[in-house]
N, C-alpha and C positions, 0 to 999 in steps of 0.2 A: 459764569462756568459752566453752568447744565447746555449755554448754547455753545463754549466749546465742544463739547462733550459731542450734543446733535450734531456739527459739522465733522468731527472726527471720525464718526459712523457713515453720512452719509460718502464722506470721500473714501473709505474704505470700500465702502459697498459698490461706487464707482469705479475703483481700479483700486486707487494706492494713494498717501498721504503726498503733499509735497515734502519736500529738502526741508524747508525751511518752515515748517511747524511753530517752533519754540523760538525762532526769530521777532525779537519785537520790534527792529526796524527793516526795511527792505531798503537796500543799497546797493547792489547791483542786478542787473535786468535778469539773469540766471535763475536768482532769487523768485522774482515775480512773476516769471513765466509758467503760467501753467497751460498755458493753451497745448504742450504739448500732450498730455494727461487727458484733458475733459476741457468744453466749454460751456457753460452756466448761463443757463438766462431765464428770466422769469415773464411773466405773458399775462397781463388781465384780459380775462374776459369783456364781452362790454357790458355783461350783467353785474361785473365786479365794476366796473371803472362807474358805472349808473349811481351803483351805490354809496362807490364813495364821493360822488358828486352832491346827492343827497344826504349821507352823513356828516358833511361839512357844511351843508348848509342846519341840519338840526345843531349841531353843535355852535352854529354862528362863526364859524369859520369865512364863511364868504363877504366880500366887499359890499359895501352899502348899496352903491345899485345893482348887485348880483338879484335875481329871482329868490323869491321867498321858499323857505323847507315847503309847506304848502304847497306854493304851484308846482314844485318841481316834483313832488310826491304822487300828488294826481294827475300830473300829466305821465310819469311812471308807468300808477298801478292801473288808473282808471280808462284814459286816454291809449295809451300802448300796453297793456295789459301784461305787464312787466319784461317787456322784449328790450333789450338792452339797448339796441342795434338801430329799433325807432327813434328811442328816446333821445340816442346821440343826436343821430344825424338831425331830430329839431334844435336839440340844443346846440349845435354847430350854425344851425341856420339864422337862429333866434337871439345869442348868448355866445357869438363866436371866443368873446376874450375868454368869459368863463369855462368855454370846450378847451381850447388851448391851454390854459393852466393845467388842466387836470390829461390832458392827453403823453 
């Protein structure tokens, strides 16, 4: 419920609510076409993406053959000094499959 109110506030600030806000199912193209009013996208920074990868390693959400948390966090913090771009470049060259899963 709180999430619904948050979106209502965001959409009101951006312009106006869509006319199908109370609809439970989208059954026609004019109901789902909000591109007339706004386009919403989310972009993660390199630092956010690097943190997401190290968090996944910390909580053991990676595959067995992926690098361990200690290796990833040492690279990010000490070798690359929290520079997400350099960390992701290293990850892409050394562990391309892991990089592709988070990109």
